[in-house]
C-alpha angles and dihedrals in degrees: 000000000000090000095054108030122097120255133218113273116266116242137200118194132186121189127189123184142161137203125228125221090266092063093252128119109267101175135027130180121177122184123180132182121200148126123248116299098212136040095181132159092004128146134273092290090068089067116083094214091056089061091060099052121116085256100032126204112235119242111263116243117249113256130210105239120190119187137151090259093050136226118211085351094054109139092000089123110077118234088214121103105255121160101213117037136160123183123183131180111203102202117217109196097187126063130171092234136039113268135196141154119325113188107281096015109220094348094086096062095031093055090044091055096039096048092043089058092046089055092048090050091050089053090049090050092049089239134137108258093235094046090047091055092048088050089064101038121093098166106098093210091053090050091049095057092045091051093045094050090048092048097047092046092048085235120216126157091216119090128219099222146009113279092027121115136186122198136183134194141167139193141156105227110246085351085268107059132059123343116226135179125180140186119203130192119201140176115214127195104204093195096056097023091229117152119202113195103214102180142356120196118184139178122202135188109196096161118251106006106228092169112020090181090053091052091049093048093049092047096046090048092048091051093051092045091051092049087054094048094044100047104028122008123097130148112220132192143167132211094293112025151000111282099190094081106142142027091273096056091035105041121190136187111293128208090253090062102047115118119274088235135017118185128188118190118190123214103218114226108177112197095011120123116273113258126204110258104173098091103027099102105051100078099040092046092054092049094046089051091050091049092048093050090048090055092046097052101024096238134090117239108206100182128078134260098044089220130180090255093054092046092051091048093048094045093051096044 
């Protein structure tokens, strides 16, 4: 199955930003390169088996799809108030492997890049990462989830010991669905590259909560899935085939490595429209992990996954 199934589309992102004299972001440029992130519903050519019939169906060409909810550009536009912004999606129609929808589409990598830059700008401004985000947020519901996650996690940018990191991140999925903020605590061994996720504390506003347990379950699952993506998962291939074909060559998060504690706090919004909650956690969790690892080892890792090899290389550089 690993050898034949489609993968999520690869992405490359470059972000350029500047601070004004008032400590606020004055300029923002965001460029991303990727293929399409969904081939649904598609025709027969989207099915691998249809390409191996006696009279095969040809693969369907990737199409650039622009919609309010986004595709490869999902969550590429920051929700923060920034006066001068430029966002560009450089569409790459040809990829060496089949691609299709990975949960969250482009939001996972876009939020990782965006919130990594926000943290780096906060550091440059000499500001607390949470306060810096609030400084640029006008939406009261966005501010509320950031403040609640900070409060319930007893947020502090300082760390108690060497090798310990604390990271924070925020996004509103698709910029029109659920709001989510998360704080993550990690312990990093720079010699082995091992990351232990100690705690994850999130706050989510999904509109009126018809099923609070359902929201918690979706969010907890999204956090764990994102930890697996961010620290372990990577599809590999050579000139002829996929090479990540089993759980050894394609490692995932194991039970022994799940966080000691995962908290989901819901912002109740009686009477407000229902907002999609199933894919809100993946991007912010990845960014919070990246920010926590950066604090723990003193260097930013820009490539995913944040593997043991990359941590050891960054820590020894």
